[in-house]
mmCIF file of the N, C-alpha and C atoms, coordinates in Angstrom:
data_MODEL
# 
_entry.id   MODEL 
# 
loop_
_atom_site.group_PDB 
_atom_site.id 
_atom_site.type_symbol 
_atom_site.label_atom_id 
_atom_site.label_alt_id 
_atom_site.label_comp_id 
_atom_site.label_asym_id 
_atom_site.label_entity_id 
_atom_site.label_seq_id 
_atom_site.pdbx_PDB_ins_code 
_atom_site.Cartn_x 
_atom_site.Cartn_y 
_atom_site.Cartn_z 
_atom_site.occupancy 
_atom_site.B_iso_or_equiv 
_atom_site.pdbx_formal_charge 
_atom_site.auth_seq_id 
_atom_site.auth_comp_id 
_atom_site.auth_asym_id 
_atom_site.auth_atom_id 
_atom_site.pdbx_PDB_model_num 
ATOM 1   N N  . MET A 1 1  ? 7.108   -89.777 50.854 1.00 0.00 ? 1  MET A N  1 
ATOM 2   C CA . MET A 1 1  ? 6.213   -88.657 51.085 1.00 0.00 ? 1  MET A CA 1 
ATOM 3   C C  . MET A 1 1  ? 5.220   -88.598 49.926 1.00 0.00 ? 1  MET A C  1 
ATOM 4   N N  . LYS A 1 2  ? 3.951   -88.417 50.256 1.00 0.00 ? 2  LYS A N  1 
ATOM 5   C CA . LYS A 1 2  ? 2.935   -88.326 49.212 1.00 0.00 ? 2  LYS A CA 1 
ATOM 6   C C  . LYS A 1 2  ? 2.527   -86.871 49.015 1.00 0.00 ? 2  LYS A C  1 
ATOM 7   N N  . THR A 1 3  ? 2.041   -86.581 47.826 1.00 0.00 ? 3  THR A N  1 
ATOM 8   C CA . THR A 1 3  ? 1.572   -85.244 47.487 1.00 0.00 ? 3  THR A CA 1 
ATOM 9   C C  . THR A 1 3  ? 0.076   -85.305 47.227 1.00 0.00 ? 3  THR A C  1 
ATOM 10  N N  . LEU A 1 4  ? -0.664  -84.447 47.908 1.00 0.00 ? 4  LEU A N  1 
ATOM 11  C CA . LEU A 1 4  ? -2.118  -84.373 47.772 1.00 0.00 ? 4  LEU A CA 1 
ATOM 12  C C  . LEU A 1 4  ? -2.488  -83.014 47.187 1.00 0.00 ? 4  LEU A C  1 
ATOM 13  N N  . HIS A 1 5  ? -3.480  -83.000 46.310 1.00 0.00 ? 5  HIS A N  1 
ATOM 14  C CA . HIS A 1 5  ? -3.931  -81.759 45.669 1.00 0.00 ? 5  HIS A CA 1 
ATOM 15  C C  . HIS A 1 5  ? -5.419  -81.575 45.933 1.00 0.00 ? 5  HIS A C  1 
ATOM 16  N N  . PHE A 1 6  ? -5.789  -80.339 46.278 1.00 0.00 ? 6  PHE A N  1 
ATOM 17  C CA . PHE A 1 6  ? -7.179  -80.025 46.593 1.00 0.00 ? 6  PHE A CA 1 
ATOM 18  C C  . PHE A 1 6  ? -7.611  -78.746 45.882 1.00 0.00 ? 6  PHE A C  1 
ATOM 19  N N  . ARG A 1 7  ? -8.843  -78.715 45.420 1.00 0.00 ? 7  ARG A N  1 
ATOM 20  C CA . ARG A 1 7  ? -9.465  -77.489 44.930 1.00 0.00 ? 7  ARG A CA 1 
ATOM 21  C C  . ARG A 1 7  ? -10.060 -76.812 46.161 1.00 0.00 ? 7  ARG A C  1 
ATOM 22  N N  . THR A 1 8  ? -9.806  -75.503 46.320 1.00 0.00 ? 8  THR A N  1 
ATOM 23  C CA . THR A 1 8  ? -10.260 -74.798 47.520 1.00 0.00 ? 8  THR A CA 1 
ATOM 24  C C  . THR A 1 8  ? -10.885 -73.451 47.170 1.00 0.00 ? 8  THR A C  1 
ATOM 25  N N  . ASN A 1 9  ? -11.370 -72.776 48.192 1.00 0.00 ? 9  ASN A N  1 
ATOM 26  C CA . ASN A 1 9  ? -11.831 -71.393 48.047 1.00 0.00 ? 9  ASN A CA 1 
ATOM 27  C C  . ASN A 1 9  ? -10.842 -70.428 48.715 1.00 0.00 ? 9  ASN A C  1 
ATOM 28  N N  . ILE A 1 10 ? -9.588  -70.821 48.816 1.00 0.00 ? 10 ILE A N  1 
ATOM 29  C CA . ILE A 1 10 ? -8.550  -69.970 49.415 1.00 0.00 ? 10 ILE A CA 1 
ATOM 30  C C  . ILE A 1 10 ? -8.125  -68.954 48.358 1.00 0.00 ? 10 ILE A C  1 
ATOM 31  N N  . ASP A 1 11 ? -8.801  -67.807 48.345 1.00 0.00 ? 11 ASP A N  1 
ATOM 32  C CA . ASP A 1 11 ? -8.573  -66.813 47.301 1.00 0.00 ? 11 ASP A CA 1 
ATOM 33  C C  . ASP A 1 11 ? -8.042  -65.481 47.830 1.00 0.00 ? 11 ASP A C  1 
ATOM 34  N N  . CYS A 1 12 ? -7.705  -65.438 49.113 1.00 0.00 ? 12 CYS A N  1 
ATOM 35  C CA . CYS A 1 12 ? -7.217  -64.194 49.703 1.00 0.00 ? 12 CYS A CA 1 
ATOM 36  C C  . CYS A 1 12 ? -6.380  -64.528 50.943 1.00 0.00 ? 12 CYS A C  1 
ATOM 37  N N  . PRO A 1 13 ? -5.601  -63.559 51.421 1.00 0.00 ? 13 PRO A N  1 
ATOM 38  C CA . PRO A 1 13 ? -4.774  -63.807 52.606 1.00 0.00 ? 13 PRO A CA 1 
ATOM 39  C C  . PRO A 1 13 ? -5.577  -64.228 53.837 1.00 0.00 ? 13 PRO A C  1 
ATOM 40  N N  . PHE A 1 14 ? -6.800  -63.721 54.000 1.00 0.00 ? 14 PHE A N  1 
ATOM 41  C CA . PHE A 1 14 ? -7.626  -64.085 55.154 1.00 0.00 ? 14 PHE A CA 1 
ATOM 42  C C  . PHE A 1 14 ? -7.942  -65.581 55.144 1.00 0.00 ? 14 PHE A C  1 
ATOM 43  N N  . ARG A 1 15 ? -8.383  -66.106 54.007 1.00 0.00 ? 15 ARG A N  1 
ATOM 44  C CA . ARG A 1 15 ? -8.684  -67.542 53.930 1.00 0.00 ? 15 ARG A CA 1 
ATOM 45  C C  . ARG A 1 15 ? -7.405  -68.372 54.049 1.00 0.00 ? 15 ARG A C  1 
ATOM 46  N N  . LEU A 1 16 ? -6.297  -67.846 53.541 1.00 0.00 ? 16 LEU A N  1 
ATOM 47  C CA . LEU A 1 16 ? -5.024  -68.552 53.685 1.00 0.00 ? 16 LEU A CA 1 
ATOM 48  C C  . LEU A 1 16 ? -4.664  -68.678 55.163 1.00 0.00 ? 16 LEU A C  1 
ATOM 49  N N  . LEU A 1 17 ? -4.877  -67.622 55.930 1.00 0.00 ? 17 LEU A N  1 
ATOM 50  C CA . LEU A 1 17 ? -4.620  -67.660 57.370 1.00 0.00 ? 17 LEU A CA 1 
ATOM 51  C C  . LEU A 1 17 ? -5.523  -68.687 58.052 1.00 0.00 ? 17 LEU A C  1 
ATOM 52  N N  . LYS A 1 18 ? -6.791  -68.730 57.664 1.00 0.00 ? 18 LYS A N  1 
ATOM 53  C CA . LYS A 1 18 ? -7.723  -69.707 58.241 1.00 0.00 ? 18 LYS A CA 1 
ATOM 54  C C  . LYS A 1 18 ? -7.278  -71.132 57.899 1.00 0.00 ? 18 LYS A C  1 
ATOM 55  N N  . ALA A 1 19 ? -6.817  -71.341 56.663 1.00 0.00 ? 19 ALA A N  1 
ATOM 56  C CA . ALA A 1 19 ? -6.338  -72.669 56.265 1.00 0.00 ? 19 ALA A CA 1 
ATOM 57  C C  . ALA A 1 19 ? -5.101  -73.050 57.067 1.00 0.00 ? 19 ALA A C  1 
ATOM 58  N N  . THR A 1 20 ? -4.208  -72.102 57.271 1.00 0.00 ? 20 THR A N  1 
ATOM 59  C CA . THR A 1 20 ? -3.001  -72.356 58.056 1.00 0.00 ? 20 THR A CA 1 
ATOM 60  C C  . THR A 1 20 ? -3.379  -72.760 59.479 1.00 0.00 ? 20 THR A C  1 
ATOM 61  N N  . CYS A 1 21 ? -4.324  -72.050 60.071 1.00 0.00 ? 21 CYS A N  1 
ATOM 62  C CA . CYS A 1 21 ? -4.788  -72.399 61.424 1.00 0.00 ? 21 CYS A CA 1 
ATOM 63  C C  . CYS A 1 21 ? -5.377  -73.803 61.445 1.00 0.00 ? 21 CYS A C  1 
ATOM 64  N N  . GLY A 1 22 ? -6.163  -74.135 60.441 1.00 0.00 ? 22 GLY A N  1 
ATOM 65  C CA . GLY A 1 22 ? -6.760  -75.464 60.371 1.00 0.00 ? 22 GLY A CA 1 
ATOM 66  C C  . GLY A 1 22 ? -5.722  -76.561 60.276 1.00 0.00 ? 22 GLY A C  1 
ATOM 67  N N  . LEU A 1 23 ? -4.705  -76.339 59.459 1.00 0.00 ? 23 LEU A N  1 
ATOM 68  C CA . LEU A 1 23 ? -3.661  -77.356 59.307 1.00 0.00 ? 23 LEU A CA 1 
ATOM 69  C C  . LEU A 1 23 ? -2.790  -77.448 60.555 1.00 0.00 ? 23 LEU A C  1 
ATOM 70  N N  . GLU A 1 24 ? -2.603  -76.333 61.256 1.00 0.00 ? 24 GLU A N  1 
ATOM 71  C CA . GLU A 1 24 ? -1.828  -76.366 62.495 1.00 0.00 ? 24 GLU A CA 1 
ATOM 72  C C  . GLU A 1 24 ? -2.546  -77.154 63.584 1.00 0.00 ? 24 GLU A C  1 
ATOM 73  N N  . CYS A 1 25 ? -3.863  -77.290 63.465 1.00 0.00 ? 25 CYS A N  1 
ATOM 74  C CA . CYS A 1 25 ? -4.631  -78.084 64.435 1.00 0.00 ? 25 CYS A CA 1 
ATOM 75  C C  . CYS A 1 25 ? -4.250  -79.554 64.381 1.00 0.00 ? 25 CYS A C  1 
ATOM 76  N N  . LEU A 1 26 ? -3.638  -79.970 63.301 1.00 0.00 ? 26 LEU A N  1 
ATOM 77  C CA . LEU A 1 26 ? -3.252  -81.374 63.129 1.00 0.00 ? 26 LEU A CA 1 
ATOM 78  C C  . LEU A 1 26 ? -1.855  -81.595 63.699 1.00 0.00 ? 26 LEU A C  1 
ATOM 79  N N  . ARG A 1 27 ? -1.615  -81.098 64.886 1.00 0.00 ? 27 ARG A N  1 
ATOM 80  C CA . ARG A 1 27 ? -0.299  -81.171 65.535 1.00 0.00 ? 27 ARG A CA 1 
ATOM 81  C C  . ARG A 1 27 ? 0.221   -82.596 65.580 1.00 0.00 ? 27 ARG A C  1 
ATOM 82  N N  . GLY A 1 28 ? 1.531   -82.697 65.433 1.00 0.00 ? 28 GLY A N  1 
ATOM 83  C CA . GLY A 1 28 ? 2.170   -84.003 65.500 1.00 0.00 ? 28 GLY A CA 1 
ATOM 84  C C  . GLY A 1 28 ? 2.216   -84.703 64.158 1.00 0.00 ? 28 GLY A C  1 
ATOM 85  N N  . LYS A 1 29 ? 1.570   -84.117 63.171 1.00 0.00 ? 29 LYS A N  1 
ATOM 86  C CA . LYS A 1 29 ? 1.584   -84.704 61.832 1.00 0.00 ? 29 LYS A CA 1 
ATOM 87  C C  . LYS A 1 29 ? 2.204   -83.685 60.894 1.00 0.00 ? 29 LYS A C  1 
ATOM 88  N N  . TYR A 1 30 ? 3.352   -84.028 60.341 1.00 0.00 ? 30 TYR A N  1 
ATOM 89  C CA . TYR A 1 30 ? 4.099   -83.094 59.506 1.00 0.00 ? 30 TYR A CA 1 
ATOM 90  C C  . TYR A 1 30 ? 3.451   -82.940 58.141 1.00 0.00 ? 30 TYR A C  1 
ATOM 91  N N  . CYS A 1 31 ? 3.417   -81.709 57.672 1.00 0.00 ? 31 CYS A N  1 
ATOM 92  C CA . CYS A 1 31 ? 3.049   -81.468 56.281 1.00 0.00 ? 31 CYS A CA 1 
ATOM 93  C C  . CYS A 1 31 ? 3.676   -80.155 55.830 1.00 0.00 ? 31 CYS A C  1 
ATOM 94  N N  . HIS A 1 32 ? 3.919   -80.084 54.545 1.00 0.00 ? 32 HIS A N  1 
ATOM 95  C CA . HIS A 1 32 ? 4.369   -78.857 53.893 1.00 0.00 ? 32 HIS A CA 1 
ATOM 96  C C  . HIS A 1 32 ? 3.283   -78.524 52.882 1.00 0.00 ? 32 HIS A C  1 
ATOM 97  N N  . PHE A 1 33 ? 2.827   -77.273 52.865 1.00 0.00 ? 33 PHE A N  1 
ATOM 98  C CA . PHE A 1 33 ? 1.750   -76.961 51.930 1.00 0.00 ? 33 PHE A CA 1 
ATOM 99  C C  . PHE A 1 33 ? 1.984   -75.641 51.220 1.00 0.00 ? 33 PHE A C  1 
ATOM 100 N N  . SER A 1 34 ? 1.347   -75.514 50.071 1.00 0.00 ? 34 SER A N  1 
ATOM 101 C CA . SER A 1 34 ? 1.365   -74.272 49.306 1.00 0.00 ? 34 SER A CA 1 
ATOM 102 C C  . SER A 1 34 ? 0.004   -74.111 48.638 1.00 0.00 ? 34 SER A C  1 
ATOM 103 N N  . VAL A 1 35 ? -0.341  -72.862 48.336 1.00 0.00 ? 35 VAL A N  1 
ATOM 104 C CA . VAL A 1 35 ? -1.621  -72.557 47.696 1.00 0.00 ? 35 VAL A CA 1 
ATOM 105 C C  . VAL A 1 35 ? -1.365  -71.614 46.532 1.00 0.00 ? 35 VAL A C  1 
ATOM 106 N N  . ASP A 1 36 ? -1.987  -71.895 45.398 1.00 0.00 ? 36 ASP A N  1 
ATOM 107 C CA . ASP A 1 36 ? -1.926  -71.006 44.241 1.00 0.00 ? 36 ASP A CA 1 
ATOM 108 C C  . ASP A 1 36 ? -3.111  -70.048 44.331 1.00 0.00 ? 36 ASP A C  1 
ATOM 109 N N  . LEU A 1 37 ? -2.860  -68.835 44.793 1.00 0.00 ? 37 LEU A N  1 
ATOM 110 C CA . LEU A 1 37 ? -3.927  -67.850 44.969 1.00 0.00 ? 37 LEU A CA 1 
ATOM 111 C C  . LEU A 1 37 ? -4.386  -67.244 43.649 1.00 0.00 ? 37 LEU A C  1 
ATOM 112 N N  . VAL A 1 38 ? -3.582  -67.391 42.593 1.00 0.00 ? 38 VAL A N  1 
ATOM 113 C CA . VAL A 1 38 ? -3.895  -66.783 41.306 1.00 0.00 ? 38 VAL A CA 1 
ATOM 114 C C  . VAL A 1 38 ? -4.738  -67.715 40.438 1.00 0.00 ? 38 VAL A C  1 
ATOM 115 N N  . GLU A 1 39 ? -4.436  -68.998 40.467 1.00 0.00 ? 39 GLU A N  1 
ATOM 116 C CA . GLU A 1 39 ? -5.140  -69.988 39.647 1.00 0.00 ? 39 GLU A CA 1 
ATOM 117 C C  . GLU A 1 39 ? -6.611  -70.044 40.045 1.00 0.00 ? 39 GLU A C  1 
ATOM 118 N N  . GLN A 1 40 ? -7.496  -70.210 39.085 1.00 0.00 ? 40 GLN A N  1 
ATOM 119 C CA . GLN A 1 40 ? -8.945  -70.155 39.319 1.00 0.00 ? 40 GLN A CA 1 
ATOM 120 C C  . GLN A 1 40 ? -9.434  -71.131 40.380 1.00 0.00 ? 40 GLN A C  1 
ATOM 121 N N  . ASN A 1 41 ? -8.868  -72.333 40.444 1.00 0.00 ? 41 ASN A N  1 
ATOM 122 C CA . ASN A 1 41 ? -9.315  -73.339 41.415 1.00 0.00 ? 41 ASN A CA 1 
ATOM 123 C C  . ASN A 1 41 ? -8.578  -73.264 42.743 1.00 0.00 ? 41 ASN A C  1 
ATOM 124 N N  . HIS A 1 42 ? -7.645  -72.314 42.882 1.00 0.00 ? 42 HIS A N  1 
ATOM 125 C CA . HIS A 1 42 ? -6.912  -72.093 44.130 1.00 0.00 ? 42 HIS A CA 1 
ATOM 126 C C  . HIS A 1 42 ? -6.403  -73.421 44.693 1.00 0.00 ? 42 HIS A C  1 
ATOM 127 N N  . ILE A 1 43 ? -5.534  -74.071 43.929 1.00 0.00 ? 43 ILE A N  1 
ATOM 128 C CA . ILE A 1 43 ? -5.068  -75.408 44.264 1.00 0.00 ? 43 ILE A CA 1 
ATOM 129 C C  . ILE A 1 43 ? -4.179  -75.386 45.509 1.00 0.00 ? 43 ILE A C  1 
ATOM 130 N N  . LEU A 1 44 ? -4.562  -76.199 46.484 1.00 0.00 ? 44 LEU A N  1 
ATOM 131 C CA . LEU A 1 44 ? -3.781  -76.433 47.698 1.00 0.00 ? 44 LEU A CA 1 
ATOM 132 C C  . LEU A 1 44 ? -2.994  -77.715 47.478 1.00 0.00 ? 44 LEU A C  1 
ATOM 133 N N  . THR A 1 45 ? -1.677  -77.638 47.612 1.00 0.00 ? 45 THR A N  1 
ATOM 134 C CA . THR A 1 45 ? -0.808  -78.801 47.474 1.00 0.00 ? 45 THR A CA 1 
ATOM 135 C C  . THR A 1 45 ? -0.203  -79.098 48.834 1.00 0.00 ? 45 THR A C  1 
ATOM 136 N N  . ILE A 1 46 ? -0.346  -80.328 49.281 1.00 0.00 ? 46 ILE A N  1 
ATOM 137 C CA . ILE A 1 46 ? 0.176   -80.741 50.584 1.00 0.00 ? 46 ILE A CA 1 
ATOM 138 C C  . ILE A 1 46 ? 1.083   -81.939 50.390 1.00 0.00 ? 46 ILE A C  1 
ATOM 139 N N  . LYS A 1 47 ? 2.287   -81.856 50.970 1.00 0.00 ? 47 LYS A N  1 
ATOM 140 C CA . LYS A 1 47 ? 3.216   -82.985 50.984 1.00 0.00 ? 47 LYS A CA 1 
ATOM 141 C C  . LYS A 1 47 ? 3.283   -83.504 52.411 1.00 0.00 ? 47 LYS A C  1 
ATOM 142 N N  . THR A 1 48 ? 3.021   -84.793 52.578 1.00 0.00 ? 48 THR A N  1 
ATOM 143 C CA . THR A 1 48 ? 2.949   -85.369 53.920 1.00 0.00 ? 48 THR A CA 1 
ATOM 144 C C  . THR A 1 48 ? 3.204   -86.864 53.887 1.00 0.00 ? 48 THR A C  1 
ATOM 145 N N  . ASP A 1 49 ? 3.657   -87.388 54.995 1.00 0.00 ? 49 ASP A N  1 
ATOM 146 C CA . ASP A 1 49 ? 3.755   -88.835 55.183 1.00 0.00 ? 49 ASP A CA 1 
ATOM 147 C C  . ASP A 1 49 ? 2.586   -89.338 56.014 1.00 0.00 ? 49 ASP A C  1 
ATOM 148 N N  . ASP A 1 50 ? 2.057   -88.469 56.867 1.00 0.00 ? 50 ASP A N  1 
ATOM 149 C CA . ASP A 1 50 ? 1.136   -88.889 57.917 1.00 0.00 ? 50 ASP A CA 1 
ATOM 150 C C  . ASP A 1 50 ? -0.331  -88.578 57.672 1.00 0.00 ? 50 ASP A C  1 
ATOM 151 N N  . LEU A 1 51 ? -0.623  -87.469 57.018 1.00 0.00 ? 51 LEU A N  1 
ATOM 152 C CA . LEU A 1 51 ? -2.007  -87.008 56.925 1.00 0.00 ? 51 LEU A CA 1 
ATOM 153 C C  . LEU A 1 51 ? -2.799  -87.743 55.848 1.00 0.00 ? 51 LEU A C  1 
ATOM 154 N N  . GLN A 1 52 ? -4.059  -87.974 56.157 1.00 0.00 ? 52 GLN A N  1 
ATOM 155 C CA . GLN A 1 52 ? -4.995  -88.564 55.204 1.00 0.00 ? 52 GLN A CA 1 
ATOM 156 C C  . GLN A 1 52 ? -5.878  -87.444 54.634 1.00 0.00 ? 52 GLN A C  1 
ATOM 157 N N  . PRO A 1 53 ? -6.337  -87.583 53.402 1.00 0.00 ? 53 PRO A N  1 
ATOM 158 C CA . PRO A 1 53 ? -7.168  -86.533 52.797 1.00 0.00 ? 53 PRO A CA 1 
ATOM 159 C C  . PRO A 1 53 ? -8.371  -86.143 53.649 1.00 0.00 ? 53 PRO A C  1 
ATOM 160 N N  . ASP A 1 54 ? -9.036  -87.106 54.250 1.00 0.00 ? 54 ASP A N  1 
ATOM 161 C CA . ASP A 1 54 ? -10.214 -86.795 55.071 1.00 0.00 ? 54 ASP A CA 1 
ATOM 162 C C  . ASP A 1 54 ? -9.865  -85.919 56.266 1.00 0.00 ? 54 ASP A C  1 
ATOM 163 N N  . GLU A 1 55 ? -8.685  -86.128 56.859 1.00 0.00 ? 55 GLU A N  1 
ATOM 164 C CA . GLU A 1 55 ? -8.250  -85.303 57.993 1.00 0.00 ? 55 GLU A CA 1 
ATOM 165 C C  . GLU A 1 55 ? -8.076  -83.854 57.556 1.00 0.00 ? 55 GLU A C  1 
ATOM 166 N N  . ILE A 1 56 ? -7.478  -83.670 56.391 1.00 0.00 ? 56 ILE A N  1 
ATOM 167 C CA . ILE A 1 56 ? -7.221  -82.327 55.869 1.00 0.00 ? 56 ILE A CA 1 
ATOM 168 C C  . ILE A 1 56 ? -8.539  -81.628 55.555 1.00 0.00 ? 56 ILE A C  1 
ATOM 169 N N  . ILE A 1 57 ? -9.416  -82.323 54.850 1.00 0.00 ? 57 ILE A N  1 
ATOM 170 C CA . ILE A 1 57 ? -10.709 -81.746 54.475 1.00 0.00 ? 57 ILE A CA 1 
ATOM 171 C C  . ILE A 1 57 ? -11.489 -81.340 55.721 1.00 0.00 ? 57 ILE A C  1 
ATOM 172 N N  . GLN A 1 58 ? -11.513 -82.193 56.729 1.00 0.00 ? 58 GLN A N  1 
ATOM 173 C CA . GLN A 1 58 ? -12.252 -81.895 57.967 1.00 0.00 ? 58 GLN A CA 1 
ATOM 174 C C  . GLN A 1 58 ? -11.646 -80.701 58.706 1.00 0.00 ? 58 GLN A C  1 
ATOM 175 N N  . ALA A 1 59 ? -10.318 -80.653 58.807 1.00 0.00 ? 59 ALA A N  1 
ATOM 176 C CA . ALA A 1 59 ? -9.655  -79.547 59.510 1.00 0.00 ? 59 ALA A CA 1 
ATOM 177 C C  . ALA A 1 59 ? -9.936  -78.217 58.821 1.00 0.00 ? 59 ALA A C  1 
ATOM 178 N N  . LEU A 1 60 ? -9.907  -78.211 57.497 1.00 0.00 ? 60 LEU A N  1 
ATOM 179 C CA . LEU A 1 60 ? -10.173 -76.974 56.764 1.00 0.00 ? 60 LEU A CA 1 
ATOM 180 C C  . LEU A 1 60 ? -11.649 -76.593 56.837 1.00 0.00 ? 60 LEU A C  1 
ATOM 181 N N  . LYS A 1 61 ? -12.512 -77.574 56.775 1.00 0.00 ? 61 LYS A N  1 
ATOM 182 C CA . LYS A 1 61 ? -13.954 -77.319 56.867 1.00 0.00 ? 61 LYS A CA 1 
ATOM 183 C C  . LYS A 1 61 ? -14.295 -76.634 58.187 1.00 0.00 ? 61 LYS A C  1 
ATOM 184 N N  . GLN A 1 62 ? -13.648 -77.047 59.275 1.00 0.00 ? 62 GLN A N  1 
ATOM 185 C CA . GLN A 1 62 ? -13.890 -76.435 60.584 1.00 0.00 ? 62 GLN A CA 1 
ATOM 186 C C  . GLN A 1 62 ? -13.492 -74.962 60.605 1.00 0.00 ? 62 GLN A C  1 
ATOM 187 N N  . GLU A 1 63 ? -12.600 -74.575 59.695 1.00 0.00 ? 63 GLU A N  1 
ATOM 188 C CA . GLU A 1 63 ? -12.164 -73.175 59.602 1.00 0.00 ? 63 GLU A CA 1 
ATOM 189 C C  . GLU A 1 63 ? -12.949 -72.405 58.541 1.00 0.00 ? 63 GLU A C  1 
ATOM 190 N N  . GLY A 1 64 ? -13.936 -73.049 57.917 1.00 0.00 ? 64 GLY A N  1 
ATOM 191 C CA . GLY A 1 64 ? -14.738 -72.378 56.903 1.00 0.00 ? 64 GLY A CA 1 
ATOM 192 C C  . GLY A 1 64 ? -14.118 -72.370 55.524 1.00 0.00 ? 64 GLY A C  1 
ATOM 193 N N  . VAL A 1 65 ? -13.152 -73.243 55.301 1.00 0.00 ? 65 VAL A N  1 
ATOM 194 C CA . VAL A 1 65 ? -12.479 -73.337 54.005 1.00 0.00 ? 65 VAL A CA 1 
ATOM 195 C C  . VAL A 1 65 ? -13.023 -74.558 53.275 1.00 0.00 ? 65 VAL A C  1 
ATOM 196 N N  . SER A 1 66 ? -13.551 -74.343 52.062 1.00 0.00 ? 66 SER A N  1 
ATOM 197 C CA . SER A 1 66 ? -14.029 -75.491 51.290 1.00 0.00 ? 66 SER A CA 1 
ATOM 198 C C  . SER A 1 66 ? -12.842 -76.151 50.604 1.00 0.00 ? 66 SER A C  1 
ATOM 199 N N  . CYS A 1 67 ? -12.917 -77.463 50.486 1.00 0.00 ? 67 CYS A N  1 
ATOM 200 C CA . CYS A 1 67 ? -11.767 -78.232 50.034 1.00 0.00 ? 67 CYS A CA 1 
ATOM 201 C C  . CYS A 1 67 ? -12.263 -79.525 49.392 1.00 0.00 ? 67 CYS A C  1 
ATOM 202 N N  . GLU A 1 68 ? -11.821 -79.789 48.170 1.00 0.00 ? 68 GLU A N  1 
ATOM 203 C CA . GLU A 1 68 ? -12.207 -80.996 47.442 1.00 0.00 ? 68 GLU A CA 1 
ATOM 204 C C  . GLU A 1 68 ? -10.946 -81.632 46.868 1.00 0.00 ? 68 GLU A C  1 
ATOM 205 N N  . MET A 1 69 ? -10.718 -82.891 47.173 1.00 0.00 ? 69 MET A N  1 
ATOM 206 C CA . MET A 1 69 ? -9.515  -83.566 46.703 1.00 0.00 ? 69 MET A CA 1 
ATOM 207 C C  . MET A 1 69 ? -9.556  -83.739 45.193 1.00 0.00 ? 69 MET A C  1 
ATOM 208 N N  . LEU A 1 70 ? -8.421  -83.469 44.542 1.00 0.00 ? 70 LEU A N  1 
ATOM 209 C CA . LEU A 1 70 ? -8.317  -83.627 43.099 1.00 0.00 ? 70 LEU A CA 1 
ATOM 210 C C  . LEU A 1 70 ? -7.617  -84.925 42.726 1.00 0.00 ? 70 LEU A C  1 
ATOM 211 N N  . LEU A 1 71 ? -6.424  -85.137 43.240 1.00 0.00 ? 71 LEU A N  1 
ATOM 212 C CA . LEU A 1 71 ? -5.658  -86.333 42.933 1.00 0.00 ? 71 LEU A CA 1 
ATOM 213 C C  . LEU A 1 71 ? -4.539  -86.458 43.938 1.00 0.00 ? 71 LEU A C  1 
ATOM 214 N N  . HIS A 1 72 ? -3.900  -87.609 43.962 1.00 0.00 ? 72 HIS A N  1 
ATOM 215 C CA . HIS A 1 72 ? -2.742  -87.787 44.839 1.00 0.00 ? 72 HIS A CA 1 
ATOM 216 C C  . HIS A 1 72 ? -1.726  -88.660 44.143 1.00 0.00 ? 72 HIS A C  1 
ATOM 217 N N  . SER A 1 73 ? -0.484  -88.565 44.647 1.00 0.00 ? 73 SER A N  1 
ATOM 218 C CA . SER A 1 73 ? 0.590   -89.385 44.084 1.00 0.00 ? 73 SER A CA 1 
ATOM 219 C C  . SER A 1 73 ? 1.508   -89.860 45.179 1.00 0.00 ? 73 SER A C  1 
# 
């Protein structure tokens, strides 16, 4: 399983809900995610075997959530 980190604008429960909806659109591809709402860059951490960074960025963009990949492992 790989871990992906993104800088986002998820700074409130409303944007978190939009991000959740965006990630749910990627049905059939498992991921576990968390967001640090307190940290200035609002880091989104996603653990997945299947998803590619571009898929995540596109899904969130469609929901109005900005997302920039930081690093992966």
